[in-house]
C-alpha positions in Angstrom: 10.2 -65.7 35.7 6.3 -65.9 36.3 4.7 -66.1 32.9 2.2 -63.1 33.7 5.2 -60.9 35.1 7.1 -61.9 31.5 3.5 -60.9 29.6 3.4 -57.4 31.6 7.3 -56.9 30.4 7.1 -57.6 26.9 3.7 -55.5 26.6 5.3 -52.6 28.5 8.1 -53.0 25.9 6.0 -52.8 22.8 4.2 -50.1 24.6 7.4 -47.8 24.9 8.5 -48.5 21.3 5.3 -47.6 20.2 5.4 -44.4 22.6 8.9 -43.8 21.3 7.9 -43.7 17.9 5.0 -41.3 18.6 7.2 -39.2 20.4 9.7 -39.6 17.5 7.1 -38.0 15.1 5.6 -35.5 17.0 9.2 -33.4 17.8 9.5 -34.2 14.1 12.8 -36.0 13.2 13.3 -36.1 9.6 13.0 -39.4 7.9 15.8 -39.4 5.1 13.6 -40.9 2.2 10.3 -39.3 3.4 8.8 -36.1 1.7 7.8 -33.5 3.4 4.0 -32.7 2.9 2.6 -29.0 3.0 -1.0 -28.3 2.2 -2.2 -25.2 0.2 -5.8 -23.9 0.6 -6.5 -21.4 -2.8 -9.4 -20.1 -4.7 -9.2 -21.7 -8.1 -12.8 -21.4 -8.6 -15.4 -19.0 -7.7 -14.6 -14.9 -7.3 -11.0 -15.3 -7.4 -10.5 -18.2 -9.5 -7.9 -16.4 -11.6 -5.9 -15.6 -8.5 -5.9 -19.0 -7.3 -5.2 -20.8 -10.5 -1.9 -18.9 -10.6 -1.1 -19.5 -7.3 -1.2 -22.9 -7.9 0.7 -22.9 -11.2 3.3 -21.0 -9.0 3.3 -23.8 -6.4 3.6 -26.4 -9.0 6.4 -24.8 -10.5 8.1 -24.3 -7.0 7.7 -28.3 -6.0 9.6 -28.8 -9.3 12.4 -26.2 -8.7 12.8 -27.4 -5.1 12.8 -31.1 -5.6 15.4 -30.9 -8.6 18.2 -29.3 -6.7 17.2 -31.8 -3.3 19.6 -34.8 -4.5 20.2 -35.4 -0.7 17.2 -34.9 1.6 13.5 -35.0 1.6 11.3 -33.9 -1.1 8.6 -31.6 -0.9 4.9 -32.7 -1.4 2.6 -29.9 -2.0 -0.9 -30.7 -1.8 -3.1 -28.3 -3.8 -6.7 -28.0 -3.0 -9.5 -25.9 -4.3 -11.8 -24.2 -1.5 -13.9 -22.2 -4.2 -13.4 -19.0 -2.2 -15.7 -20.7 0.4 -15.2 -20.5 4.0 -17.1 -24.0 4.6 -14.9 -25.6 1.9 -12.0 -24.2 3.7 -12.4 -25.7 6.6 -13.4 -29.0 5.2 -10.1 -29.4 3.4 -8.3 -28.0 6.9 -9.7 -31.2 8.7 -8.6 -33.5 5.7 -5.2 -32.4 6.3 -5.5 -32.7 9.6 -6.4 -36.3 8.9 -3.8 -37.0 6.7 -1.4 -36.0 9.6 0.0 -32.6 7.3 1.7 -30.6 9.2 1.8 -27.3 7.6 -1.0 -25.4 5.6 -0.8 -22.7 3.7 -3.9 -20.6 3.1 -4.6 -17.6 0.3 -6.8 -14.7 1.1 -8.5 -13.8 4.6 -11.9 -15.6 3.6 -10.3 -18.9 3.4 -7.9 -18.2 6.2 -10.0 -17.3 8.5 -11.8 -20.4 9.6 -8.7 -22.7 8.8 -6.0 -21.0 11.3 -8.2 -22.0 14.3 -8.3 -25.7 12.9 -4.3 -25.5 12.5 -3.7 -24.2 16.1 -6.4 -26.8 17.8 -4.5 -29.8 15.9 -1.0 -28.6 16.4 0.0 -27.6 12.5 1.7 -24.8 11.7 -0.6 -22.3 9.4 0.9 -20.0 7.0 -1.4 -17.0 5.8 -1.1 -15.1 2.5 -3.7 -12.6 3.6 -3.4 -8.7 4.3 -5.1 -9.2 7.6 -3.0 -9.0 10.2 -5.7 -9.8 12.9 -5.6 -13.7 11.9 -2.6 -14.0 14.0 -4.6 -12.9 17.3 -4.2 -15.3 20.0 -2.2 -17.8 17.7 1.0 -19.9 18.4 1.7 -22.1 15.5 0.9 -19.3 12.6 2.8 -16.8 10.4 1.7 -14.4 8.2 3.8 -13.9 4.6 2.1 -11.3 2.4 2.0 -7.4 2.4 0.2 -5.9 5.3 -1.5 -2.7 5.5 1.2 -1.0 7.4 3.3 -2.1 4.3 1.1 -0.4 1.8 0.0 2.7 3.8 3.6 3.2 4.5 4.4 3.1 0.7 1.5 5.1 -0.7 1.7 7.6 2.2 5.6 8.1 1.3 5.0 8.5 -1.9 2.1 11.2 -1.4 4.6 13.1 0.7 6.9 13.3 -2.3 4.7 15.1 -4.4 5.0 18.1 -2.9 1.6 19.7 -3.5 -1.6 20.0 -1.3 -3.0 16.2 -1.0 -6.8 15.5 -0.5 -7.9 12.1 -1.1 -11.3 10.1 -2.0 -11.3 6.6 -1.0 -13.5 4.0 -3.2 -13.5 1.1 -1.2 -14.9 -2.6 -1.1 -17.3 -2.7 2.0 -15.0 -4.9 4.1 -13.0 -5.1 7.7 -9.8 -5.0 6.4 -10.0 -1.8 4.0 -12.0 -0.1 7.0 -8.9 -0.4 9.1 -6.7 0.5 6.2 -8.2 4.0 6.3 -8.5 4.0 10.2 -4.5 3.5 9.9 -4.0 5.8 7.4 -5.8 8.8 8.9 -3.6 7.6 12.0 -0.5 8.1 10.1 -1.4 10.8 7.9 -3.9 13.2 9.9 -3.3 15.9 8.1 -4.5 14.6 4.4 -8.3 15.0 4.0 -9.8 11.7 3.3 -13.2 11.1 1.8 -14.3 7.5 2.6 -16.9 6.1 0.3 -17.7 2.1 0.1 -19.2 -0.3 -2.8 -20.0 -4.5 -3.1 -18.6 -6.6 -5.3 -22.4 -7.4 -6.0 -23.2 -3.5 -6.5 -20.2 -1.9 -8.2 -21.6 1.6 -8.5 -19.6 4.3 -7.6 -21.7 7.1 -9.3 -22.6 8.8 -6.5 -19.4 8.9 -4.7 -17.9 10.4 -7.7 -20.4 13.1 -7.5 -18.9 14.2 -4.2 -15.6 13.7 -5.4 -16.3 16.0 -8.2 -17.8 18.8 -5.7 -14.9 18.5 -3.1 -12.2 19.0 -5.7 -10.3 16.1 -4.4 -6.6 16.0 -5.3 -6.6 12.0 -5.9 -8.7 8.7 -5.8 -7.4 5.7 -3.9 -9.1 2.7 -4.7 -9.0 -0.2 -2.2 -10.7 -3.7 -3.4 -9.5 -6.8 -5.0 -8.4 -5.5 -8.2 -10.8 -7.3 -10.7 -13.4 -4.6 -10.2 -11.3 -1.6 -10.8 -12.1 -1.7 -14.6 -15.7 -0.9 -13.9 -15.0 1.5 -11.5 -12.4 3.5 -13.6 -15.0 3.5 -16.8 -17.1 5.0 -14.3 -14.5 7.9 -13.4 -13.5 8.5 -17.1 -17.7 8.7 -17.9 -17.6 11.2 -15.0 -14.7 13.1 -16.7 -12.8 13.4 -13.3 -9.0 13.6 -14.0 -6.9 13.2 -11.1 -4.2 10.7 -10.8 -5.5 7.4 -9.7 -3.9 5.1 -6.7 -5.0 1.8 -5.8 -3.4 -1.3 -3.1 -1.5 -3.8 -4.3 -4.9 -5.4 -6.1 -3.9 -3.6 -9.4 -1.1 -5.8 -9.9 -3.5 -9.2 -9.7 -3.7 -10.7 -12.8 -7.6 -10.7 -12.5 -7.1 -6.7 -13.0 -5.7 -7.1 -16.2 -7.8 -9.7 -17.1 -10.8 -8.0 -16.3 -9.5 -4.8 -18.4 -8.7 -6.9 -21.3 -12.1 -8.8 -21.0 -14.0 -5.1 -21.3 -11.7 -3.8 -23.9 -10.5 -1.2 -21.4 -6.7 -1.9 -21.1 -6.4 1.9 -21.4 -8.3 2.5 -18.5 -5.2 1.3 -16.3 -2.4 3.5 -17.6 -0.9 5.9 -15.5 -2.8 4.1 -12.0 -0.2 3.8 -9.4 0.0 1.2 -6.4 2.5 -0.5 -4.2 4.4 -3.4 -6.0 6.9 -6.2 -5.0 10.4 -5.0 -4.4 11.3 -8.0 -6.7 15.3 -9.4 -7.0 14.6 -10.3 -10.8 18.2 -11.3 -11.2 18.4 -13.9 -8.2 19.4 -17.2 -8.7 16.4 -18.3 -7.2 13.8 -16.5 -9.5 15.8 -16.8 -12.7 15.4 -20.5 -12.2 11.8 -20.3 -11.1 11.0 -18.0 -14.2 12.5 -20.7 -16.6 10.8 -23.6 -15.4 7.3 -21.6 -15.0 7.5 -20.6 -18.6 8.9 -24.2 -19.7 5.7 -26.0 -17.7 3.0 -23.3 -18.4 4.2 -21.2 -21.4 3.2 -18.1 -19.5 4.9 -15.5 -17.3 5.0 -15.7 -13.5 4.7 -12.2 -13.2 1.1 -12.3 -14.2 0.2 -12.7 -10.8 3.1 -11.5 -8.8 1.8 -11.7 -5.2 1.6 -15.7 -6.1 5.5 -15.1 -5.7 5.3 -15.1 -1.9 4.5 -18.8 -2.1 8.0 -19.5 -3.2 9.4 -17.4 -0.4 7.1 -19.2 2.1 8.2 -22.9 0.8 11.7 -21.9 0.9 11.6 -20.2 4.6 9.9 -23.6 5.9 12.4 -26.0 4.0 15.0 -24.0 5.5 13.6 -24.6 8.7 12.8 -28.4 8.4 16.2 -29.0 7.4 17.7 -27.1 10.4 15.0 -28.7 13.0 12.6 -31.4 11.5 9.0 -31.0 11.0 7.8 -30.0 13.9 5.2 -27.0 13.6 6.8 -24.7 16.8 10.5 -25.7 15.7 9.8 -24.7 12.2 8.0 -21.2 13.2 10.9 -20.4 16.1 13.7 -21.3 13.4 11.9 -18.7 11.1 11.7 -15.7 13.3 15.1 -16.7 15.0 17.3 -17.9 12.3 16.0 -16.5 9.0 15.0 -12.8 10.3 14.9 -10.9 7.8 14.8 -13.1 5.2 16.1 -12.4 1.9 13.7 -13.8 -1.1 12.8 -13.4 -4.4 10.1 -10.7 -3.2 12.4 -8.8 -1.1 13.2 -8.3 2.2 10.8 -10.0 4.6 10.5 -9.2 8.4 9.2 -11.1 11.1 7.6 -9.6 14.1 7.6 -12.0 17.4 3.9 -13.4 16.9 4.7 -13.9 13.2 3.8 -11.1 11.4 5.4 -9.7 8.7 6.9 -6.2 7.2 7.5 -7.0 3.7 9.5 -4.6 0.9 7.3 -2.6 -1.3 7.9 0.0 -4.2 5.6 2.1 -6.1 4.7 1.6 -9.8 2.5 2.2 -12.4 0.8 0.8 -15.7 2.4 2.2 -18.8 0.8 2.9 -22.3 1.4 -0.7 -23.1 -0.3 -2.1 -19.8 3.4 -2.5 -18.7 4.2 -2.5 -14.8 7.1 -0.2 -14.1 8.8 1.4 -11.0 8.8 4.5 -10.5 12.1 6.4 -9.4 12.5 6.5 -5.5 
């Protein structure tokens, strides 16, 4: 055989092997002894540091719980990075994950998710968003949103108001943001017979005294707070000083650790008493929660329910891992498996139902703070 032809054959064979390996990696055939890398971008410093730090601890406990159970099969490796509630840092971390060939990226909060999702899409990564903003999934192919959405809160609060059997009129005091404006629009569309007065504030200027003067003049029946939660104690104090005595309803921000921490820091925990809000339909008796709760307390000497919203990360990782075990680490196949084979999913946060584009409907229940600062469910 001609040496030149023989050389071409050898070269072609080498190229074929390389191509086969690349294709093998791209379709996600799992390697028995390899770990499954999952990136996590969290706001561990900055404005929402309490949220991000609690989410990081929950993910560390999740990794331990899952890996301890996986005597056979690949372990998971959750790569946690702090974006400091900064969109540019979030984008930089996303590019870092892409360079390290991380196939799955989880992101906390809308401001961090917004710049990451396009990067994940362009690079063929699965992105999983923990945000209320459903619009983040517009024009996406490889994204999922696993978190309470505006529809979930509107439905839960609206149904509760309907059960009060009394005339209802609401003053909304909301953070000046696109998501809160959409919240108000969706509530008006769903409950057009409930009068709603809309006032805004910013995190730089949490002053609602002028708005409260309008509340008093209008003699409205409820005040609805829509924000991050950590600013609620300041707003509640202003309501008390204005001598307005109406039920206070809020979004799930009332359940965040930052809300209770801010109230404790201002020595105003009593202001939370009686405040109502949607809360996760937790399955506290499930085997997964019992195991996670034990590991979290052992590892951090703390209660995982301090930041209940972080528990969605446990269900997220379980969903991803179930899919990986079934179809490998190909992002498109993981998403398809979750939408078809695991839908609805019954996790520690309750039932999660996925729509075709990757959005979710989650189970929520109305709850309130009792006089001891503990969260209690309202009777259905």
